N, CA, C and O atoms as a Maestro MAE file, in Angstrom:
{
 s_m_m2io_version
 :::
 2.0.0
}

f_m_ct {
 s_m_title
 :::
 protein
 m_atom[228] {
  # First column is atom index #
  i_m_mmod_type
  r_m_x_coord
  r_m_y_coord
  r_m_z_coord
  i_m_residue_number
  s_m_chain_name
  s_m_pdb_residue_name
  s_m_pdb_atom_name
  i_m_atomic_number
  :::
  1 25 9.646 -31.970 9.761 1 A "MET " " N  " 7
  2 3 9.186 -31.602 10.667 1 A "MET " " CA " 6
  3 2 10.413 -31.320 11.496 1 A "MET " " C  " 6
  4 15 10.395 -30.184 11.971 1 A "MET " " O  " 8
  5 25 11.258 -31.892 11.739 2 A "GLY " " N  " 7
  6 3 12.573 -31.886 12.460 2 A "GLY " " CA " 6
  7 2 12.949 -30.479 12.360 2 A "GLY " " C  " 6
  8 15 13.287 -29.941 13.414 2 A "GLY " " O  " 8
  9 25 12.954 -29.710 11.181 3 A "HIS " " N  " 7
  10 3 13.551 -28.328 10.937 3 A "HIS " " CA " 6
  11 2 12.776 -27.475 11.769 3 A "HIS " " C  " 6
  12 15 13.420 -26.465 12.052 3 A "HIS " " O  " 8
  13 25 11.614 -27.498 12.279 4 A "CYS " " N  " 7
  14 3 10.969 -26.799 13.001 4 A "CYS " " CA " 6
  15 2 11.301 -26.487 14.295 4 A "CYS " " C  " 6
  16 15 11.066 -25.412 14.846 4 A "CYS " " O  " 8
  17 25 11.883 -27.495 14.801 5 A "TYR " " N  " 7
  18 3 12.634 -27.293 16.352 5 A "TYR " " CA " 6
  19 2 13.845 -27.017 16.206 5 A "TYR " " C  " 6
  20 15 14.485 -26.896 17.251 5 A "TYR " " O  " 8
  21 25 14.460 -26.855 15.106 6 A "SER " " N  " 7
  22 3 15.962 -26.572 15.381 6 A "SER " " CA " 6
  23 2 16.403 -25.052 14.847 6 A "SER " " C  " 6
  24 15 17.584 -24.707 14.809 6 A "SER " " O  " 8
  25 25 15.099 -24.033 14.365 7 A "SER " " N  " 7
  26 3 15.424 -22.822 14.092 7 A "SER " " CA " 6
  27 2 15.337 -21.956 15.478 7 A "SER " " C  " 6
  28 15 14.750 -22.434 16.449 7 A "SER " " O  " 8
  29 25 15.827 -20.912 15.522 8 A "PRO " " N  " 7
  30 3 15.605 -20.215 16.777 8 A "PRO " " CA " 6
  31 2 14.474 -19.177 16.437 8 A "PRO " " C  " 6
  32 15 13.831 -18.589 17.306 8 A "PRO " " O  " 8
  33 25 14.301 -19.014 15.121 9 A "SER " " N  " 7
  34 3 13.441 -17.623 14.736 9 A "SER " " CA " 6
  35 2 11.611 -18.380 15.253 9 A "SER " " C  " 6
  36 15 11.036 -19.448 15.039 9 A "SER " " O  " 8
  37 25 11.307 -17.230 15.918 10 A "SER " " N  " 7
  38 3 9.653 -17.444 16.162 10 A "SER " " CA " 6
  39 2 8.995 -17.655 14.827 10 A "SER " " C  " 6
  40 15 8.231 -18.608 14.669 10 A "SER " " O  " 8
  41 25 9.238 -16.869 13.932 11 A "THR " " N  " 7
  42 3 8.473 -16.775 12.752 11 A "THR " " CA " 6
  43 2 8.326 -18.187 11.983 11 A "THR " " C  " 6
  44 15 7.276 -18.634 11.520 11 A "THR " " O  " 8
  45 25 9.644 -18.815 11.942 12 A "GLU " " N  " 7
  46 3 9.652 -20.086 11.357 12 A "GLU " " CA " 6
  47 2 8.679 -21.174 12.221 12 A "GLU " " C  " 6
  48 15 7.849 -21.904 11.679 12 A "GLU " " O  " 8
  49 25 8.902 -21.140 13.413 13 A "GLU " " N  " 7
  50 3 8.188 -22.018 14.619 13 A "GLU " " CA " 6
  51 2 6.631 -21.673 14.504 13 A "GLU " " C  " 6
  52 15 5.766 -22.485 14.832 13 A "GLU " " O  " 8
  53 25 6.377 -20.522 14.059 14 A "HIS " " N  " 7
  54 3 5.063 -20.094 13.998 14 A "HIS " " CA " 6
  55 2 4.407 -20.638 12.873 14 A "HIS " " C  " 6
  56 15 3.225 -20.975 12.950 14 A "HIS " " O  " 8
  57 25 5.058 -20.753 11.847 15 A "ASN " " N  " 7
  58 3 4.694 -21.557 10.510 15 A "ASN " " CA " 6
  59 2 4.613 -23.114 10.526 15 A "ASN " " C  " 6
  60 15 3.995 -23.819 9.728 15 A "ASN " " O  " 8
  61 25 5.402 -23.530 11.655 16 A "CYS " " N  " 7
  62 3 5.296 -24.984 11.567 16 A "CYS " " CA " 6
  63 2 4.360 -25.135 12.498 16 A "CYS " " C  " 6
  64 15 3.841 -26.234 12.298 16 A "CYS " " O  " 8
  65 25 3.843 -24.577 13.465 17 A "ASP " " N  " 7
  66 3 2.776 -24.924 14.406 17 A "ASP " " CA " 6
  67 2 1.467 -24.683 13.488 17 A "ASP " " C  " 6
  68 15 0.496 -25.338 13.867 17 A "ASP " " O  " 8
  69 25 1.253 -23.863 12.346 18 A "GLU " " N  " 7
  70 3 0.397 -23.591 11.833 18 A "GLU " " CA " 6
  71 2 -0.002 -24.775 10.540 18 A "GLU " " C  " 6
  72 15 -1.124 -25.104 10.155 18 A "GLU " " O  " 8
  73 25 1.364 -25.259 10.049 19 A "GLU " " N  " 7
  74 3 1.345 -26.440 9.206 19 A "GLU " " CA " 6
  75 2 0.915 -27.540 10.024 19 A "GLU " " C  " 6
  76 15 -0.038 -28.181 9.580 19 A "GLU " " O  " 8
  77 25 1.510 -27.974 11.347 20 A "ASP " " N  " 7
  78 3 0.988 -29.107 12.054 20 A "ASP " " CA " 6
  79 2 -0.658 -29.012 12.409 20 A "ASP " " C  " 6
  80 15 -1.435 -29.959 12.526 20 A "ASP " " O  " 8
  81 25 -0.907 -27.773 12.525 21 A "SER " " N  " 7
  82 3 -2.348 -27.706 13.055 21 A "SER " " CA " 6
  83 2 -3.317 -27.801 11.688 21 A "SER " " C  " 6
  84 15 -4.480 -28.198 11.750 21 A "SER " " O  " 8
  85 25 -2.823 -27.481 10.744 22 A "SER " " N  " 7
  86 3 -3.610 -27.928 9.521 22 A "SER " " CA " 6
  87 2 -3.288 -29.179 9.040 22 A "SER " " C  " 6
  88 15 -4.022 -29.490 8.102 22 A "SER " " O  " 8
  89 25 -2.662 -29.817 9.258 23 A "VAL " " N  " 7
  90 3 -2.316 -31.339 8.877 23 A "VAL " " CA " 6
  91 2 -3.165 -32.195 9.870 23 A "VAL " " C  " 6
  92 15 -3.972 -33.039 9.478 23 A "VAL " " O  " 8
  93 25 -2.945 -31.938 11.071 24 A "LYS " " N  " 7
  94 3 -4.086 -32.366 12.232 24 A "LYS " " CA " 6
  95 2 -5.485 -32.354 11.724 24 A "LYS " " C  " 6
  96 15 -6.222 -33.340 11.715 24 A "LYS " " O  " 8
  97 25 -5.857 -30.920 11.215 25 A "LYS " " N  " 7
  98 3 -7.188 -30.879 11.080 25 A "LYS " " CA " 6
  99 2 -7.905 -31.753 9.738 25 A "LYS " " C  " 6
  100 15 -9.017 -32.275 9.650 25 A "LYS " " O  " 8
  101 25 -6.757 -31.668 8.741 26 A "ARG " " N  " 7
  102 3 -6.904 -32.563 7.509 26 A "ARG " " CA " 6
  103 2 -6.978 -34.018 7.932 26 A "ARG " " C  " 6
  104 15 -7.895 -34.766 7.590 26 A "ARG " " O  " 8
  105 25 -5.835 -34.414 8.789 27 A "CYS " " N  " 7
  106 3 -6.093 -35.904 9.092 27 A "CYS " " CA " 6
  107 2 -7.514 -36.262 10.159 27 A "CYS " " C  " 6
  108 15 -8.137 -37.323 10.123 27 A "CYS " " O  " 8
  109 25 -7.739 -35.393 10.843 28 A "LEU " " N  " 7
  110 3 -8.955 -35.600 11.654 28 A "LEU " " CA " 6
  111 2 -10.071 -35.768 10.599 28 A "LEU " " C  " 6
  112 15 -10.654 -36.851 10.645 28 A "LEU " " O  " 8
  113 25 -10.442 -34.950 9.722 29 A "ALA " " N  " 7
  114 3 -11.421 -34.793 8.804 29 A "ALA " " CA " 6
  115 2 -11.563 -36.131 8.119 29 A "ALA " " C  " 6
  116 15 -12.569 -36.842 8.123 29 A "ALA " " O  " 8
  117 25 -10.343 -36.381 7.497 30 A "MET " " N  " 7
  118 3 -10.192 -37.801 6.845 30 A "MET " " CA " 6
  119 2 -10.570 -39.016 7.875 30 A "MET " " C  " 6
  120 15 -11.128 -40.019 7.431 30 A "MET " " O  " 8
  121 25 -10.329 -38.926 8.920 31 A "ALA " " N  " 7
  122 3 -10.616 -40.037 9.953 31 A "ALA " " CA " 6
  123 2 -11.962 -40.104 10.103 31 A "ALA " " C  " 6
  124 15 -12.554 -41.182 10.057 31 A "ALA " " O  " 8
  125 25 -12.554 -38.985 10.292 32 A "LYS " " N  " 7
  126 3 -14.061 -38.761 10.305 32 A "LYS " " CA " 6
  127 2 -14.803 -39.349 9.325 32 A "LYS " " C  " 6
  128 15 -15.783 -40.085 9.435 32 A "LYS " " O  " 8
  129 25 -14.240 -38.951 8.359 33 A "GLU " " N  " 7
  130 3 -15.034 -39.483 7.014 33 A "GLU " " CA " 6
  131 2 -15.073 -41.132 6.825 33 A "GLU " " C  " 6
  132 15 -16.049 -41.857 6.631 33 A "GLU " " O  " 8
  133 25 -13.658 -41.471 6.951 34 A "GLN " " N  " 7
  134 3 -13.462 -43.162 6.915 34 A "GLN " " CA " 6
  135 2 -14.357 -43.525 7.962 34 A "GLN " " C  " 6
  136 15 -15.111 -44.371 7.482 34 A "GLN " " O  " 8
  137 25 -14.682 -43.286 9.281 35 A "ARG " " N  " 7
  138 3 -15.395 -43.627 10.209 35 A "ARG " " CA " 6
  139 2 -16.637 -43.669 9.768 35 A "ARG " " C  " 6
  140 15 -17.319 -44.680 9.934 35 A "ARG " " O  " 8
  141 25 -17.178 -42.403 9.046 36 A "SER " " N  " 7
  142 3 -18.808 -42.449 8.518 36 A "SER " " CA " 6
  143 2 -18.849 -43.353 7.582 36 A "SER " " C  " 6
  144 15 -19.848 -44.072 7.555 36 A "SER " " O  " 8
  145 25 -17.934 -43.527 6.719 37 A "ARG " " N  " 7
  146 3 -17.935 -44.463 5.496 37 A "ARG " " CA " 6
  147 2 -18.109 -45.857 6.061 37 A "ARG " " C  " 6
  148 15 -18.965 -46.572 5.538 37 A "ARG " " O  " 8
  149 25 -17.424 -46.300 7.025 38 A "PHE " " N  " 7
  150 3 -17.407 -47.578 7.735 38 A "PHE " " CA " 6
  151 2 -18.549 -48.163 8.344 38 A "PHE " " C  " 6
  152 15 -18.868 -49.351 8.340 38 A "PHE " " O  " 8
  153 25 -19.312 -46.896 9.032 39 A "TYR " " N  " 7
  154 3 -20.519 -47.372 9.763 39 A "TYR " " CA " 6
  155 2 -21.433 -47.445 8.876 39 A "TYR " " C  " 6
  156 15 -22.195 -48.397 9.043 39 A "TYR " " O  " 8
  157 25 -21.717 -46.550 7.668 40 A "ILE " " N  " 7
  158 3 -22.729 -46.582 6.672 40 A "ILE " " CA " 6
  159 2 -22.429 -48.167 5.933 40 A "ILE " " C  " 6
  160 15 -23.340 -48.968 5.725 40 A "ILE " " O  " 8
  161 25 -21.142 -48.398 5.632 41 A "LEU " " N  " 7
  162 3 -21.094 -50.090 5.354 41 A "LEU " " CA " 6
  163 2 -21.504 -51.155 6.049 41 A "LEU " " C  " 6
  164 15 -21.925 -52.231 5.625 41 A "LEU " " O  " 8
  165 25 -21.301 -50.651 7.530 42 A "ARG " " N  " 7
  166 3 -21.452 -51.717 8.507 42 A "ARG " " CA " 6
  167 2 -23.010 -51.924 8.679 42 A "ARG " " C  " 6
  168 15 -23.574 -52.951 9.056 42 A "ARG " " O  " 8
  169 25 -23.607 -50.659 8.300 43 A "ARG " " N  " 7
  170 3 -25.558 -50.985 8.682 43 A "ARG " " CA " 6
  171 2 -25.747 -51.450 7.472 43 A "ARG " " C  " 6
  172 15 -26.543 -52.387 7.529 43 A "ARG " " O  " 8
  173 25 -25.321 -51.197 6.192 44 A "CYS " " N  " 7
  174 3 -25.718 -51.640 4.857 44 A "CYS " " CA " 6
  175 2 -25.602 -53.329 5.150 44 A "CYS " " C  " 6
  176 15 -26.596 -54.048 5.048 44 A "CYS " " O  " 8
  177 25 -24.650 -53.705 5.416 45 A "ILE " " N  " 7
  178 3 -24.152 -55.219 5.419 45 A "ILE " " CA " 6
  179 2 -25.144 -55.952 6.641 45 A "ILE " " C  " 6
  180 15 -25.408 -57.155 6.612 45 A "ILE " " O  " 8
  181 25 -25.602 -55.093 7.625 46 A "ILE " " N  " 7
  182 3 -26.147 -55.841 8.609 46 A "ILE " " CA " 6
  183 2 -27.756 -55.748 8.073 46 A "ILE " " C  " 6
  184 15 -28.500 -56.691 8.342 46 A "ILE " " O  " 8
  185 25 -28.202 -54.751 7.416 47 A "MET " " N  " 7
  186 3 -29.277 -54.935 6.807 47 A "MET " " CA " 6
  187 2 -29.673 -55.741 5.589 47 A "MET " " C  " 6
  188 15 -30.853 -56.045 5.416 47 A "MET " " O  " 8
  189 25 -28.698 -56.105 4.716 48 A "LEU " " N  " 7
  190 3 -28.751 -57.386 3.797 48 A "LEU " " CA " 6
  191 2 -28.692 -58.747 4.462 48 A "LEU " " C  " 6
  192 15 -29.232 -59.728 3.951 48 A "LEU " " O  " 8
  193 25 -28.039 -58.792 5.592 49 A "LEU " " N  " 7
  194 3 -27.943 -60.102 6.352 49 A "LEU " " CA " 6
  195 2 -29.309 -60.350 7.144 49 A "LEU " " C  " 6
  196 15 -29.670 -61.478 7.477 49 A "LEU " " O  " 8
  197 25 -30.036 -59.183 7.412 50 A "CYS " " N  " 7
  198 3 -31.314 -59.522 8.377 50 A "CYS " " CA " 6
  199 2 -32.443 -59.687 7.203 50 A "CYS " " C  " 6
  200 15 -33.496 -60.308 7.349 50 A "CYS " " O  " 8
  201 25 -32.079 -59.103 6.168 51 A "TRP " " N  " 7
  202 3 -33.026 -59.275 4.714 51 A "TRP " " CA " 6
  203 2 -33.171 -60.836 4.414 51 A "TRP " " C  " 6
  204 15 -34.213 -61.460 4.211 51 A "TRP " " O  " 8
  205 25 -31.780 -61.333 4.438 52 A "ARG " " N  " 7
  206 3 -31.646 -62.537 3.657 52 A "ARG " " CA " 6
  207 2 -32.244 -63.425 4.826 52 A "ARG " " C  " 6
  208 15 -32.898 -64.411 4.487 52 A "ARG " " O  " 8
  209 25 -32.093 -63.187 6.023 53 A "LYS " " N  " 7
  210 3 -32.806 -64.238 6.978 53 A "LYS " " CA " 6
  211 2 -33.785 -64.411 6.994 53 A "LYS " " C  " 6
  212 15 -34.334 -65.512 7.044 53 A "LYS " " O  " 8
  213 25 -34.403 -63.093 6.947 54 A "TYR " " N  " 7
  214 3 -36.218 -63.031 7.079 54 A "TYR " " CA " 6
  215 2 -36.945 -63.485 5.725 54 A "TYR " " C  " 6
  216 15 -38.104 -63.895 5.779 54 A "TYR " " O  " 8
  217 25 -36.367 -63.420 4.714 55 A "GLU " " N  " 7
  218 3 -36.843 -63.610 3.195 55 A "GLU " " CA " 6
  219 2 -37.702 -64.483 3.095 55 A "GLU " " C  " 6
  220 15 -38.695 -64.503 2.367 55 A "GLU " " O  " 8
  221 25 -37.190 -65.524 4.123 56 A "LYS " " N  " 7
  222 3 -38.304 -67.174 3.789 56 A "LYS " " CA " 6
  223 2 -39.661 -66.884 4.285 56 A "LYS " " C  " 6
  224 15 -40.660 -67.484 3.886 56 A "LYS " " O  " 8
  225 25 -39.666 -65.809 5.296 57 A "TYR " " N  " 7
  226 3 -41.305 -65.927 5.731 57 A "TYR " " CA " 6
  227 2 -41.842 -64.931 5.312 57 A "TYR " " C  " 6
  228 15 -43.048 -64.758 5.491 57 A "TYR " " O  " 8
  :::
 }
 m_bond[227] {
  # First column is bond index #
  i_m_from
  i_m_to
  i_m_order
  :::
  1 1 2 1
  2 2 3 1
  3 3 4 2
  4 3 5 1
  5 5 6 1
  6 6 7 1
  7 7 8 2
  8 7 9 1
  9 9 10 1
  10 10 11 1
  11 11 12 2
  12 11 13 1
  13 13 14 1
  14 14 15 1
  15 15 16 2
  16 15 17 1
  17 17 18 1
  18 18 19 1
  19 19 20 2
  20 19 21 1
  21 21 22 1
  22 22 23 1
  23 23 24 2
  24 23 25 1
  25 25 26 1
  26 26 27 1
  27 27 28 2
  28 27 29 1
  29 29 30 1
  30 30 31 1
  31 31 32 2
  32 31 33 1
  33 33 34 1
  34 34 35 1
  35 35 36 2
  36 35 37 1
  37 37 38 1
  38 38 39 1
  39 39 40 2
  40 39 41 1
  41 41 42 1
  42 42 43 1
  43 43 44 2
  44 43 45 1
  45 45 46 1
  46 46 47 1
  47 47 48 2
  48 47 49 1
  49 49 50 1
  50 50 51 1
  51 51 52 2
  52 51 53 1
  53 53 54 1
  54 54 55 1
  55 55 56 2
  56 55 57 1
  57 57 58 1
  58 58 59 1
  59 59 60 2
  60 59 61 1
  61 61 62 1
  62 62 63 1
  63 63 64 2
  64 63 65 1
  65 65 66 1
  66 66 67 1
  67 67 68 2
  68 67 69 1
  69 69 70 1
  70 70 71 1
  71 71 72 2
  72 71 73 1
  73 73 74 1
  74 74 75 1
  75 75 76 2
  76 75 77 1
  77 77 78 1
  78 78 79 1
  79 79 80 2
  80 79 81 1
  81 81 82 1
  82 82 83 1
  83 83 84 2
  84 83 85 1
  85 85 86 1
  86 86 87 1
  87 87 88 2
  88 87 89 1
  89 89 90 1
  90 90 91 1
  91 91 92 2
  92 91 93 1
  93 93 94 1
  94 94 95 1
  95 95 96 2
  96 95 97 1
  97 97 98 1
  98 98 99 1
  99 99 100 2
  100 99 101 1
  101 101 102 1
  102 102 103 1
  103 103 104 2
  104 103 105 1
  105 105 106 1
  106 106 107 1
  107 107 108 2
  108 107 109 1
  109 109 110 1
  110 110 111 1
  111 111 112 2
  112 111 113 1
  113 113 114 1
  114 114 115 1
  115 115 116 2
  116 115 117 1
  117 117 118 1
  118 118 119 1
  119 119 120 2
  120 119 121 1
  121 121 122 1
  122 122 123 1
  123 123 124 2
  124 123 125 1
  125 125 126 1
  126 126 127 1
  127 127 128 2
  128 127 129 1
  129 129 130 1
  130 130 131 1
  131 131 132 2
  132 131 133 1
  133 133 134 1
  134 134 135 1
  135 135 136 2
  136 135 137 1
  137 137 138 1
  138 138 139 1
  139 139 140 2
  140 139 141 1
  141 141 142 1
  142 142 143 1
  143 143 144 2
  144 143 145 1
  145 145 146 1
  146 146 147 1
  147 147 148 2
  148 147 149 1
  149 149 150 1
  150 150 151 1
  151 151 152 2
  152 151 153 1
  153 153 154 1
  154 154 155 1
  155 155 156 2
  156 155 157 1
  157 157 158 1
  158 158 159 1
  159 159 160 2
  160 159 161 1
  161 161 162 1
  162 162 163 1
  163 163 164 2
  164 163 165 1
  165 165 166 1
  166 166 167 1
  167 167 168 2
  168 167 169 1
  169 169 170 1
  170 170 171 1
  171 171 172 2
  172 171 173 1
  173 173 174 1
  174 174 175 1
  175 175 176 2
  176 175 177 1
  177 177 178 1
  178 178 179 1
  179 179 180 2
  180 179 181 1
  181 181 182 1
  182 182 183 1
  183 183 184 2
  184 183 185 1
  185 185 186 1
  186 186 187 1
  187 187 188 2
  188 187 189 1
  189 189 190 1
  190 190 191 1
  191 191 192 2
  192 191 193 1
  193 193 194 1
  194 194 195 1
  195 195 196 2
  196 195 197 1
  197 197 198 1
  198 198 199 1
  199 199 200 2
  200 199 201 1
  201 201 202 1
  202 202 203 1
  203 203 204 2
  204 203 205 1
  205 205 206 1
  206 206 207 1
  207 207 208 2
  208 207 209 1
  209 209 210 1
  210 210 211 1
  211 211 212 2
  212 211 213 1
  213 213 214 1
  214 214 215 1
  215 215 216 2
  216 215 217 1
  217 217 218 1
  218 218 219 1
  219 219 220 2
  220 219 221 1
  221 221 222 1
  222 222 223 1
  223 223 224 2
  224 223 225 1
  225 225 226 1
  226 226 227 1
  227 227 228 2
  :::
 }
}
């Protein structure tokens, strides 16, 4: 990433901006997916705990 800012060429800076943007998009997509998986896992665990709690009734 350091090479992006050392070169005076505008085309290379533009390419680095595109690369940074695509990396950010992929990172955000992965974070969103992990957050969704964690949410589903948390809901399942809560459901199982509540089911065990009321199983006796």
